[in-house]
C-alpha positions in Angstrom: -25.5 8.1 12.6 -23.2 10.7 14.0 -21.6 13.5 11.9 -18.1 12.1 12.3 -19.2 8.7 11.1 -20.8 10.2 7.9 -17.6 12.2 7.3 -15.5 9.0 7.7 -17.7 7.0 5.3 -17.6 9.8 2.7 -13.9 10.2 3.0 -13.2 6.5 2.8 -15.4 6.1 -0.3 -13.8 9.2 -2.0 -10.4 7.7 -1.3 -11.4 4.4 -2.8 -12.7 6.3 -5.9 -9.5 8.2 -6.2 -7.4 5.0 -6.0 -9.6 3.5 -8.7 -9.1 6.6 -10.9 -5.3 6.3 -10.5 -5.5 2.7 -11.6 -7.6 3.5 -14.6 -5.3 6.4 -15.7 -2.3 4.1 -15.3 -0.6 6.2 -12.6 -0.8 3.4 -10.0 0.1 -0.1 -10.9 -2.3 -2.9 -9.8 0.3 -4.7 -7.7 0.7 -1.6 -5.5 -2.9 -0.6 -5.6 -4.0 -3.9 -3.9 -2.7 -2.8 -0.5 -4.3 0.6 -0.8 -7.7 -0.9 -1.8 -7.6 -3.4 1.1 -6.7 -0.6 3.6 -9.5 1.6 2.3 -12.0 -1.3 2.4 -11.0 -1.8 6.1 -11.6 1.9 6.7 -15.0 1.7 5.0 -16.0 -1.3 7.2 -15.0 0.4 10.4 -16.7 3.6 9.3 -20.0 1.7 9.1 -19.4 -0.7 12.0 -18.4 1.7 14.8 -18.1 -1.0 17.5 -16.0 -3.2 15.3 -12.7 -1.9 16.5 -13.7 -2.5 20.1 -14.9 -6.0 19.3 -11.7 -7.0 17.5 -9.4 -5.4 20.1 -11.2 -7.3 22.9 -10.9 -10.5 20.9 -7.1 -10.0 20.6 -6.7 -8.9 24.2 -5.7 -5.3 23.5 -6.7 -2.8 26.1 -7.3 0.3 24.0 -8.7 0.0 20.5 -6.5 2.8 19.2 -3.5 0.7 20.1 -4.8 -1.9 17.6 -4.9 0.8 14.9 -1.4 1.9 15.6 0.0 -1.6 15.8 -1.8 -2.6 12.6 -0.5 0.5 10.8 3.1 0.0 11.9 3.0 -3.7 10.8 1.5 -2.7 7.4 4.2 0.0 6.9 6.9 -2.5 7.7 5.6 -5.1 5.3 5.2 -2.5 2.6 8.8 -1.2 3.2 10.1 -4.8 2.9 8.2 -5.2 -0.4 9.7 -1.9 -1.7 13.2 -2.9 -0.6 12.9 -6.2 -2.5 11.7 -4.3 -5.6 14.5 -1.8 -5.4 17.1 -4.6 -5.0 15.7 -6.4 -8.0 15.8 -3.2 -10.1 19.4 -2.4 -9.0 20.5 -5.8 -10.1 18.8 -5.4 -13.5 20.4 -1.9 -13.9 23.8 -3.3 -13.2 23.3 -6.1 -15.8 21.9 -3.7 -18.3 24.9 -1.3 -17.9 27.3 -4.2 -18.3 25.6 -5.3 -21.5 25.6 -1.8 -22.9 29.3 -1.5 -22.1 30.0 -4.7 -24.0 27.9 -3.6 -27.0 29.8 -0.3 -27.1 33.1 -2.1 -27.0 32.0 -4.4 -29.9 31.0 -1.3 -32.0 34.2 0.5 -31.2 36.3 -2.5 -32.4 34.5 -2.8 -35.7 
């Protein structure tokens, strides 16, 4: 095992431990932690299986294995941004409804 492979394995496992710690402490919700856990598990797998990236890129017909990494990362970021946009839109709608309800309650209290 090469030095860089050992560093990659240790770093990936430490990152997985940190994500678990954030979940336990309640600083990271489970629904958002799933993507982080999956990405870290992929990192751990490729840290142990060095030729895995070559094998998968050859199966998909990608010339350079690093291109597979960048393509996968860009796709993951786009999917995550879409998820966050949906969550923000939902929260914006809920805030608007809540503000309207508070205004109506204030008006009722004012008229009493």
